[in-house]
C-alpha positions in Angstrom: 229.4 -21.2 -106.5 229.0 -22.6 -103.0 230.3 -19.3 -101.7 227.4 -17.4 -103.3 224.8 -19.6 -101.8 226.1 -19.0 -98.3 225.7 -15.3 -98.6 222.5 -13.8 -97.2 220.1 -12.5 -99.8 219.2 -8.9 -99.4 215.5 -8.7 -99.3 214.2 -5.1 -99.2 210.8 -4.7 -97.9 209.3 -1.2 -98.5 207.6 0.5 -95.6 204.0 1.3 -96.5 203.1 2.6 -93.1 202.8 6.3 -94.3 200.3 5.6 -97.1 196.6 6.0 -96.9 194.3 3.5 -98.4 191.3 4.5 -100.5 189.0 3.0 -97.9 190.5 5.2 -95.2 190.2 8.2 -97.4 186.5 7.5 -98.2 185.8 6.9 -94.5 187.4 10.2 -93.6 185.4 12.0 -96.2 182.2 10.5 -95.0 183.0 11.4 -91.4 183.9 15.0 -92.3 181.2 15.5 -95.0 179.6 18.4 -93.1 182.9 20.4 -93.1 183.2 19.7 -96.8 179.6 20.8 -97.5 180.1 24.0 -95.4 183.3 24.9 -97.2 181.7 24.2 -100.6 178.6 26.2 -99.8 180.7 29.1 -98.4 182.9 29.3 -101.5 179.9 29.1 -103.8 178.0 31.9 -102.0 181.2 34.0 -101.9 181.6 33.6 -105.7 178.0 34.4 -106.4 178.0 37.5 -104.2 181.2 38.7 -105.9 179.6 38.1 -109.3 176.4 40.0 -108.4 177.9 42.9 -106.5 180.9 43.7 -108.8 180.0 46.4 -111.3 179.9 45.2 -114.9 183.1 46.2 -116.8 183.5 46.7 -120.5 186.1 48.0 -122.9 185.3 51.3 -124.7 187.3 51.3 -128.0 187.8 54.1 -130.5 189.7 53.8 -133.8 191.2 56.7 -135.6 192.9 56.6 -139.0 196.0 58.7 -139.5 196.4 61.0 -142.5 198.5 59.6 -145.4 200.7 61.3 -148.0 200.2 58.4 -150.3 199.2 54.7 -150.0 202.6 53.8 -148.4 203.6 56.9 -146.4 201.9 58.5 -143.4 202.2 62.2 -142.6 203.3 61.3 -139.1 204.3 57.9 -137.8 201.9 56.0 -135.4 204.7 55.9 -132.8 205.0 59.7 -132.8 201.2 60.1 -132.6 200.9 57.7 -129.6 203.8 59.4 -127.8 202.1 62.8 -128.3 198.8 61.3 -127.0 200.4 59.8 -123.9 202.7 62.7 -123.1 200.6 65.7 -124.0 196.9 65.3 -124.9 195.9 62.7 -122.3 197.6 64.6 -119.4 195.7 67.7 -120.6 192.4 65.8 -120.2 193.5 64.5 -116.8 194.3 68.1 -115.7 190.9 69.4 -116.9 189.1 66.6 -115.1 191.1 67.3 -111.9 190.3 71.1 -112.2 186.6 70.4 -112.5 186.3 67.5 -109.9 189.4 67.7 -107.7 190.0 64.0 -108.2 191.9 61.8 -110.6 190.4 60.6 -113.8 188.7 57.3 -112.7 190.0 55.2 -115.6 193.1 54.8 -117.8 193.2 55.2 -121.6 195.7 53.1 -123.6 196.8 53.7 -127.2 197.9 51.0 -129.7 198.8 50.9 -133.3 197.7 47.8 -135.2 200.9 46.6 -137.0 201.2 47.8 -140.6 198.1 50.0 -140.5 197.4 53.7 -140.1 195.0 53.0 -137.3 195.4 54.2 -133.7 193.2 52.3 -131.2 192.1 54.1 -128.0 191.0 51.5 -125.3 189.5 52.2 -121.9 188.2 49.6 -119.4 185.3 51.1 -117.5 181.9 50.6 -116.0 178.5 51.6 -117.4 178.3 54.5 -114.9 181.4 56.1 -116.5 180.4 55.6 -120.1 179.6 59.3 -120.8 182.8 60.5 -119.2 184.8 58.0 -121.3 183.0 59.1 -124.5 183.8 62.7 -123.6 187.5 62.0 -123.0 187.8 59.9 -126.2 186.0 62.6 -128.2 188.4 65.3 -126.9 191.5 63.2 -127.7 190.2 62.4 -131.2 189.4 66.1 -131.8 193.0 67.1 -130.7 194.4 64.4 -133.0 192.2 65.4 -136.0 193.2 69.1 -135.6 196.9 68.1 -135.4 196.6 65.9 -138.5 194.7 68.7 -140.4 197.5 71.1 -139.6 200.1 68.6 -140.9 198.0 68.2 -144.0 197.9 72.0 -144.6 201.7 72.2 -144.1 202.3 69.3 -146.5 199.9 70.9 -149.1 201.6 74.2 -148.8 205.0 72.5 -149.4 203.7 70.7 -152.4 202.1 73.8 -153.9 205.3 75.8 -153.4 207.2 73.0 -155.1 204.7 72.9 -158.0 205.0 76.7 -158.4 208.8 76.5 -158.4 208.7 73.8 -161.0 206.2 75.8 -163.1 208.6 78.8 -163.0 211.5 76.6 -164.1 209.5 75.0 -166.9 208.3 78.4 -168.2 211.9 79.8 -168.2 213.2 76.6 -169.9 210.5 76.7 -172.5 211.5 80.3 -173.5 215.2 79.3 -173.7 214.8 76.0 -175.5 212.4 77.1 -178.3 215.0 76.1 -180.9 217.3 73.7 -178.9 217.2 70.4 -177.1 214.0 69.8 -175.1 215.3 67.0 -172.8 215.8 69.4 -169.8 212.3 70.7 -170.3 211.0 67.2 -170.5 212.7 66.2 -167.3 211.2 69.2 -165.5 207.7 68.5 -166.8 208.0 64.8 -165.6 209.1 66.0 -162.1 206.1 68.3 -162.0 203.8 65.5 -162.9 205.2 63.3 -160.2 204.6 65.8 -157.4 
């Protein structure tokens, strides 16, 4: 135990020479307050000027519902419609605008499908000055989409009418053949016609 007492005790004294006291910090702030006020005023005026001089922007949104075969099935998937809008109909509108004005369309149109719905959302971020142009482009895109959907509806209607006509012919021929016999085949054909 005597050996331990003779050993020097390590006393570590931290060096606080690089720290700033709160009093020194307050004194520096008071001495340099004019610089602080100037920077604060410059930032405030810059922000105010930006807010006043920047044109007001808003989102112009259009919603279109896609045609449905029944409550669960769409005539065309939303992904296909959006791909057609982005790859075909929007570039057509951009080309028309370029042909008339010799400049690019001054805004972008984005398309989205709300999950598990038949709605396509057209969104354009624009200024108030461009509102009429945005409305014109949205209306043209919606007209193209509606025309395409109506064509698909006519095709589907023609297919269903052809199927009904075919089933009617089958039912008529079966009715003549099974006047005395088993009517189960006739019943099945009638049920199929009802379902379509």
